[in-house]
C-alpha positions in Angstrom: 0.0 0.0 0.0 2.9 2.4 0.7 4.0 1.9 -2.9 0.5 2.7 -4.1 0.2 5.8 -2.0 3.7 7.0 -3.0 2.4 6.9 -6.5 0.0 9.6 -5.4 2.9 11.9 -5.8 3.2 11.0 -9.4 0.8 12.6 -11.8 1.4 9.8 -14.3 0.7 7.0 -11.9 -2.0 7.9 -9.4 -3.7 4.9 -7.8 -7.4 4.8 -7.5 -9.4 4.6 -4.4 -10.3 1.0 -5.4 -6.6 0.1 -5.6 -6.0 1.4 -2.1 -9.1 -0.4 -0.8 -7.9 -3.7 -2.4 -4.5 -3.2 -0.7 -6.2 -2.7 2.7 -8.4 -5.7 2.1 -5.3 -7.8 1.3 -3.9 -6.9 4.7 -1.7 -3.8 3.9 -0.9 -1.9 7.0 -1.8 1.8 6.7 0.5 2.6 9.8 3.6 1.1 8.1 6.3 3.8 8.0 8.8 4.5 5.2 12.4 5.4 5.9 11.5 9.0 6.8 8.7 8.0 9.1 6.0 8.8 6.5 2.8 6.9 6.2 0.4 6.3 3.3 -1.8 9.1 4.7 1.0 11.7 4.3 1.2 10.9 0.6 -2.5 11.0 0.2 -2.8 14.3 2.1 0.0 15.8 0.1 -1.8 14.9 -3.1 -5.1 16.2 -1.5 -6.9 13.0 -2.2 -9.6 13.4 0.3 -11.3 10.0 -0.4 -8.1 8.1 0.2 -7.3 10.1 3.4 -10.8 9.4 4.7 -10.4 5.7 3.9 -7.0 5.5 5.6 -8.3 7.3 8.7 -11.2 4.8 8.9 -8.8 1.9 8.9 -6.1 3.5 11.1 -7.3 6.5 13.1 -4.1 6.6 15.1 -2.3 8.0 12.0 -4.2 11.3 12.1 -1.4 13.2 13.9 1.5 11.0 13.0 4.7 13.0 12.4 7.5 12.0 10.1 11.1 12.2 11.4 11.0 15.8 10.1 7.8 16.7 12.0 5.6 16.6 9.0 2.0 15.6 9.8 -0.8 14.8 7.4 -2.3 18.2 8.1 1.1 19.9 7.1 1.1 17.8 4.0 -2.4 18.9 3.1 -1.6 22.5 3.8 1.4 22.2 1.5 -0.9 20.7 -1.2 -3.3 23.6 -0.7 -6.7 21.9 -0.8 -9.2 23.1 1.8 -11.3 19.9 1.6 -8.5 17.7 2.8 -7.5 20.1 5.5 -11.2 20.4 6.6 -11.5 16.6 6.7 -8.3 16.3 8.9 -9.3 19.1 11.2 -12.8 17.6 11.6 -11.2 14.3 12.6 -9.2 16.1 15.3 -5.9 16.9 13.6 -3.6 19.0 15.7 0.0 20.3 15.3 0.4 21.2 19.0 2.5 18.1 19.9 4.7 18.4 16.8 5.2 22.1 17.3 6.4 21.5 20.8 8.8 18.7 19.9 9.9 19.5 16.3 9.0 23.1 15.8 7.1 22.4 12.6 3.5 23.1 11.9 1.0 23.0 9.0 1.7 26.7 8.6 5.2 25.9 7.5 3.8 23.7 4.7 1.4 26.4 3.6 4.0 29.1 3.7 6.7 27.0 2.1 4.5 26.3 -0.9 3.1 29.8 -1.1 -0.4 28.6 -0.4 -1.9 31.8 1.0 -5.4 30.3 1.0 -4.1 27.4 3.1 -2.7 29.9 5.6 -5.9 31.8 5.8 -8.0 28.6 6.1 -5.8 27.3 9.0 -6.1 30.7 10.8 -9.8 30.8 10.3 -10.1 27.3 11.7 -8.4 28.1 15.0 -4.8 26.9 14.4 -2.3 29.0 16.3 0.3 30.6 14.1 2.3 32.3 16.8 5.0 31.1 19.2 7.1 28.1 19.8 8.6 27.7 16.3 12.2 26.6 16.2 12.2 27.8 12.6 9.8 30.6 11.7 7.4 30.1 8.8 9.1 33.0 7.1 12.6 31.5 7.4 11.2 28.0 6.4 9.9 29.6 3.1 13.5 30.7 2.2 15.1 27.2 2.8 
């Protein structure tokens, strides 16, 4: 399943919801990490595939706030991708960057700023995410990396 979800990053080879469902039914583990600590949900969120994100959350709700080794959460990946529907789904499910911000200094705002997604920044602010304080690397400096 990780291979299928990694293909979400490739425009030429995007797996269908049905392919992901078949992988899950065949016993694929949606909580299996890659070498960077990423999960299938990170790839689906980055691609803003709301249906796949919803399916993965239904099978492995514990992955909602999972951070990669770099502190990247599914919400940060969705903010980087810039689709409000995916961010809305994750926030409705209880997504939060507070633990990651405290330990890694990275938030969904970093993803939105890094990719120049002003609408994502606005959406996150309007939905109550805190954009101030505690960053080891400010969103402004992150954008210039």
